A tleap script that builds the chain and sets N, CA, C and O, in Angstrom:
source leaprc.protein.ff14SB
mol = sequence {
  NMET HIE VAL TYR GLU GLU THR GLY ILE ALA
  GLU ALA MET ARG CYS VAL MET LEU ASN ASP
  ARG LEU LEU GLY VAL GLY VAL LYS GLU ALA
  ARG MET GLU ILE LEU GLY GLY MET MET PRO
  LYS ASP ASP THR PHE ARG ARG ALA ASN LEU
  GLU ARG ALA TYR GLU LEU GLY ARG SER CPHE
}
set mol.1.N position { 6.448 11.336 0.605 }
set mol.1.CA position { 7.880 11.213 0.441 }
set mol.1.C position { 8.225 11.534 -1.008 }
set mol.1.O position { 7.881 10.782 -1.920 }
set mol.2.N position { 8.890 12.628 -1.204 }
set mol.2.CA position { 9.178 13.074 -2.563 }
set mol.2.C position { 10.086 12.121 -3.323 }
set mol.2.O position { 10.012 12.063 -4.550 }
set mol.3.N position { 10.940 11.372 -2.635 }
set mol.3.CA position { 11.828 10.426 -3.310 }
set mol.3.C position { 11.008 9.374 -4.038 }
set mol.3.O position { 11.338 8.988 -5.160 }
set mol.4.N position { 9.942 8.912 -3.401 }
set mol.4.CA position { 9.086 7.910 -4.030 }
set mol.4.C position { 8.377 8.477 -5.253 }
set mol.4.O position { 8.190 7.774 -6.245 }
set mol.5.N position { 7.987 9.731 -5.187 }
set mol.5.CA position { 7.342 10.372 -6.334 }
set mol.5.C position { 8.340 10.536 -7.479 }
set mol.5.O position { 8.017 10.258 -8.634 }
set mol.6.N position { 9.542 10.984 -7.161 }
set mol.6.CA position { 10.557 11.240 -8.179 }
set mol.6.C position { 11.009 9.974 -8.890 }
set mol.6.O position { 11.304 10.010 -10.085 }
set mol.7.N position { 11.067 8.867 -8.184 }
set mol.7.CA position { 11.577 7.620 -8.761 }
set mol.7.C position { 10.496 6.759 -9.400 }
set mol.7.O position { 10.802 5.760 -10.051 }
set mol.8.N position { 9.226 7.142 -9.216 }
set mol.8.CA position { 8.135 6.363 -9.782 }
set mol.8.C position { 7.620 5.269 -8.863 }
set mol.8.O position { 6.670 4.566 -9.205 }
set mol.9.N position { 8.236 5.120 -7.706 }
set mol.9.CA position { 7.799 4.088 -6.762 }
set mol.9.C position { 6.385 4.370 -6.270 }
set mol.9.O position { 5.580 3.447 -6.143 }
set mol.10.N position { 6.078 5.619 -5.995 }
set mol.10.CA position { 4.737 5.974 -5.499 }
set mol.10.C position { 3.667 5.604 -6.524 }
set mol.10.O position { 2.620 5.069 -6.159 }
set mol.11.N position { 3.915 5.880 -7.781 }
set mol.11.CA position { 2.947 5.545 -8.821 }
set mol.11.C position { 2.761 4.035 -8.934 }
set mol.11.O position { 1.642 3.558 -9.124 }
set mol.12.N position { 3.845 3.288 -8.818 }
set mol.12.CA position { 3.755 1.828 -8.853 }
set mol.12.C position { 2.949 1.305 -7.662 }
set mol.12.O position { 2.134 0.393 -7.804 }
set mol.13.N position { 3.188 1.892 -6.489 }
set mol.13.CA position { 2.441 1.489 -5.300 }
set mol.13.C position { 0.954 1.788 -5.467 }
set mol.13.O position { 0.110 0.965 -5.116 }
set mol.14.N position { 0.640 2.942 -5.992 }
set mol.14.CA position { -0.767 3.305 -6.221 }
set mol.14.C position { -1.428 2.341 -7.212 }
set mol.14.O position { -2.567 1.916 -7.020 }
set mol.15.N position { -0.699 2.010 -8.261 }
set mol.15.CA position { -1.239 1.116 -9.271 }
set mol.15.C position { -1.617 -0.226 -8.647 }
set mol.15.O position { -2.720 -0.726 -8.871 }
set mol.16.N position { -0.730 -0.797 -7.883 }
set mol.16.CA position { -0.999 -2.107 -7.286 }
set mol.16.C position { -2.003 -2.005 -6.148 }
set mol.16.O position { -3.013 -2.709 -6.140 }
set mol.17.N position { -1.727 -1.132 -5.189 }
set mol.17.CA position { -2.552 -1.070 -3.986 }
set mol.17.C position { -3.953 -0.525 -4.258 }
set mol.17.O position { -4.936 -1.053 -3.739 }
set mol.18.N position { -4.043 0.510 -5.054 }
set mol.18.CA position { -5.346 1.127 -5.297 }
set mol.18.C position { -6.075 0.494 -6.475 }
set mol.18.O position { -7.187 -0.011 -6.322 }
set mol.19.N position { -5.458 0.520 -7.637 }
set mol.19.CA position { -6.141 0.049 -8.834 }
set mol.19.C position { -6.425 -1.451 -8.794 }
set mol.19.O position { -7.555 -1.874 -9.036 }
set mol.20.N position { -5.417 -2.248 -8.493 }
set mol.20.CA position { -5.602 -3.698 -8.506 }
set mol.20.C position { -6.372 -4.200 -7.294 }
set mol.20.O position { -7.282 -5.016 -7.438 }
set mol.21.N position { -6.025 -3.729 -6.110 }
set mol.21.CA position { -6.577 -4.298 -4.879 }
set mol.21.C position { -7.895 -3.677 -4.427 }
set mol.21.O position { -8.698 -4.350 -3.780 }
set mol.22.N position { -8.132 -2.423 -4.750 }
set mol.22.CA position { -9.355 -1.766 -4.270 }
set mol.22.C position { -10.302 -1.401 -5.402 }
set mol.22.O position { -11.417 -1.919 -5.477 }
set mol.23.N position { -9.864 -0.521 -6.271 }
set mol.23.CA position { -10.746 -0.042 -7.337 }
set mol.23.C position { -11.102 -1.162 -8.316 }
set mol.23.O position { -12.174 -1.152 -8.921 }
set mol.24.N position { -10.206 -2.110 -8.461 }
set mol.24.CA position { -10.448 -3.215 -9.375 }
set mol.24.C position { -11.470 -4.229 -8.887 }
set mol.24.O position { -11.896 -5.100 -9.645 }
set mol.25.N position { -11.863 -4.121 -7.629 }
set mol.25.CA position { -12.838 -5.081 -7.091 }
set mol.25.C position { -14.112 -4.391 -6.612 }
set mol.25.O position { -14.891 -4.970 -5.855 }
set mol.26.N position { -14.321 -3.158 -7.055 }
set mol.26.CA position { -15.586 -2.509 -6.775 }
set mol.26.C position { -15.584 -1.378 -5.766 }
set mol.26.O position { -16.616 -0.734 -5.574 }
set mol.27.N position { -14.475 -1.118 -5.123 }
set mol.27.CA position { -14.422 0.032 -4.211 }
set mol.27.C position { -14.589 1.289 -5.059 }
set mol.27.O position { -13.927 1.439 -6.087 }
set mol.28.N position { -15.465 2.187 -4.635 }
set mol.28.CA position { -15.815 3.367 -5.444 }
set mol.28.C position { -14.736 4.456 -5.447 }
set mol.28.O position { -14.517 5.110 -6.466 }
set mol.29.N position { -14.073 4.645 -4.320 }
set mol.29.CA position { -13.075 5.715 -4.206 }
set mol.29.C position { -11.941 5.247 -3.302 }
set mol.29.O position { -12.175 4.643 -2.256 }
set mol.30.N position { -10.711 5.533 -3.719 }
set mol.30.CA position { -9.553 5.155 -2.907 }
set mol.30.C position { -8.439 6.174 -3.118 }
set mol.30.O position { -8.222 6.663 -4.226 }
set mol.31.N position { -7.757 6.472 -2.057 }
set mol.31.CA position { -6.605 7.375 -2.106 }
set mol.31.C position { -5.477 6.756 -1.304 }
set mol.31.O position { -5.712 5.923 -0.429 }
set mol.32.N position { -4.265 7.161 -1.598 }
set mol.32.CA position { -3.125 6.671 -0.840 }
set mol.32.C position { -2.205 7.839 -0.519 }
set mol.32.O position { -1.844 8.626 -1.394 }
set mol.33.N position { -1.844 7.933 0.714 }
set mol.33.CA position { -0.889 8.939 1.188 }
set mol.33.C position { 0.294 8.174 1.748 }
set mol.33.O position { 0.128 7.330 2.628 }
set mol.34.N position { 1.477 8.459 1.253 }
set mol.34.CA position { 2.669 7.774 1.737 }
set mol.34.C position { 3.252 8.586 2.885 }
set mol.34.O position { 3.654 9.737 2.712 }
set mol.35.N position { 3.290 7.977 4.037 }
set mol.35.CA position { 3.877 8.597 5.219 }
set mol.35.C position { 5.217 7.933 5.468 }
set mol.35.O position { 5.279 6.719 5.662 }
set mol.36.N position { 6.273 8.696 5.465 }
set mol.36.CA position { 7.597 8.105 5.554 }
set mol.36.C position { 8.315 8.413 6.855 }
set mol.36.O position { 7.808 9.118 7.728 }
set mol.37.N position { 9.491 7.867 6.947 }
set mol.37.CA position { 10.353 8.146 8.077 }
set mol.37.C position { 10.216 7.198 9.244 }
set mol.37.O position { 10.909 7.353 10.250 }
set mol.38.N position { 9.335 6.217 9.133 }
set mol.38.CA position { 9.121 5.307 10.250 }
set mol.38.C position { 10.212 4.244 10.269 }
set mol.38.O position { 10.391 3.500 9.304 }
set mol.39.N position { 10.921 4.187 11.361 }
set mol.39.CA position { 11.986 3.204 11.546 }
set mol.39.C position { 11.835 2.578 12.928 }
set mol.39.O position { 11.415 3.249 13.871 }
set mol.40.N position { 12.172 1.311 13.053 }
set mol.40.CA position { 12.119 0.694 14.386 }
set mol.40.C position { 13.009 1.462 15.369 }
set mol.40.O position { 14.121 1.864 15.024 }
set mol.41.N position { 12.529 1.654 16.551 }
set mol.41.CA position { 13.269 2.314 17.641 }
set mol.41.C position { 13.597 3.777 17.356 }
set mol.41.O position { 14.503 4.341 17.969 }
set mol.42.N position { 12.868 4.389 16.432 }
set mol.42.CA position { 13.073 5.811 16.136 }
set mol.42.C position { 11.701 6.453 15.972 }
set mol.42.O position { 11.034 6.229 14.962 }
set mol.43.N position { 11.275 7.239 16.936 }
set mol.43.CA position { 9.951 7.858 16.923 }
set mol.43.C position { 9.938 9.271 16.343 }
set mol.43.O position { 8.979 10.015 16.553 }
set mol.44.N position { 10.983 9.647 15.623 }
set mol.44.CA position { 11.109 11.001 15.101 }
set mol.44.C position { 9.872 11.453 14.323 }
set mol.44.O position { 9.405 12.574 14.523 }
set mol.45.N position { 9.340 10.620 13.455 }
set mol.45.CA position { 8.223 10.991 12.593 }
set mol.45.C position { 6.897 10.415 13.060 }
set mol.45.O position { 5.862 10.679 12.449 }
set mol.46.N position { 6.910 9.641 14.122 }
set mol.46.CA position { 5.720 8.925 14.564 }
set mol.46.C position { 4.546 9.864 14.842 }
set mol.46.O position { 3.459 9.656 14.302 }
set mol.47.N position { 4.733 10.863 15.648 }
set mol.47.CA position { 3.647 11.779 16.018 }
set mol.47.C position { 3.087 12.488 14.788 }
set mol.47.O position { 1.870 12.548 14.613 }
set mol.48.N position { 3.954 13.022 13.938 }
set mol.48.CA position { 3.497 13.739 12.743 }
set mol.48.C position { 2.725 12.805 11.810 }
set mol.48.O position { 1.707 13.202 11.243 }
set mol.49.N position { 3.197 11.578 11.649 }
set mol.49.CA position { 2.504 10.618 10.793 }
set mol.49.C position { 1.143 10.236 11.362 }
set mol.49.O position { 0.171 10.119 10.615 }
set mol.50.N position { 1.064 10.042 12.669 }
set mol.50.CA position { -0.212 9.712 13.290 }
set mol.50.C position { -1.206 10.865 13.149 }
set mol.50.O position { -2.382 10.636 12.868 }
set mol.51.N position { -0.747 12.089 13.341 }
set mol.51.CA position { -1.620 13.249 13.191 }
set mol.51.C position { -2.098 13.393 11.747 }
set mol.51.O position { -3.267 13.692 11.503 }
set mol.52.N position { -1.200 13.183 10.799 }
set mol.52.CA position { -1.562 13.277 9.380 }
set mol.52.C position { -2.580 12.178 9.018 }
set mol.52.O position { -3.566 12.443 8.330 }
set mol.53.N position { -2.336 10.967 9.478 }
set mol.53.CA position { -3.250 9.859 9.209 }
set mol.53.C position { -4.632 10.139 9.814 }
set mol.53.O position { -5.655 9.850 9.194 }
set mol.54.N position { -4.655 10.693 11.007 }
set mol.54.CA position { -5.923 11.032 11.657 }
set mol.54.C position { -6.702 12.053 10.835 }
set mol.54.O position { -7.900 11.889 10.602 }
set mol.55.N position { -6.019 13.103 10.401 }
set mol.55.CA position { -6.672 14.142 9.604 }
set mol.55.C position { -7.147 13.600 8.262 }
set mol.55.O position { -8.240 13.937 7.807 }
set mol.56.N position { -6.345 12.776 7.637 }
set mol.56.CA position { -6.758 12.181 6.364 }
set mol.56.C position { -7.987 11.302 6.545 }
set mol.56.O position { -8.891 11.313 5.710 }
set mol.57.N position { -8.021 10.545 7.631 }
set mol.57.CA position { -9.161 9.696 7.909 }
set mol.57.C position { -10.432 10.489 8.150 }
set mol.57.O position { -11.510 10.093 7.708 }
set mol.58.N position { -10.311 11.592 8.840 }
set mol.58.CA position { -11.483 12.429 9.119 }
set mol.58.C position { -12.014 13.091 7.846 }
set mol.58.O position { -13.221 13.293 7.713 }
set mol.59.N position { -11.141 13.425 6.927 }
set mol.59.CA position { -11.575 14.131 5.720 }
set mol.59.C position { -11.976 13.204 4.573 }
set mol.59.O position { -12.532 13.664 3.576 }
set mol.60.N position { -11.708 11.937 4.698 }
set mol.60.CA position { -11.991 11.006 3.598 }
set mol.60.C position { -13.422 10.652 3.515 }
set mol.60.O position { -13.816 9.879 2.642 }
savepdb mol mol.pdb
quit
């Protein structure tokens, strides 16, 4: 989600989620991909997000 990148939210999320919670306790490698557009009762982005998550999981 480019809005998160532009506003600095993505970097803040990475800092907390990756650096503090994973890399800070011994995990050797961590990445974060922000998948957006998910809203209750709206499946517009659901399929694309699931496919992207699947591919990211296979390549990690």
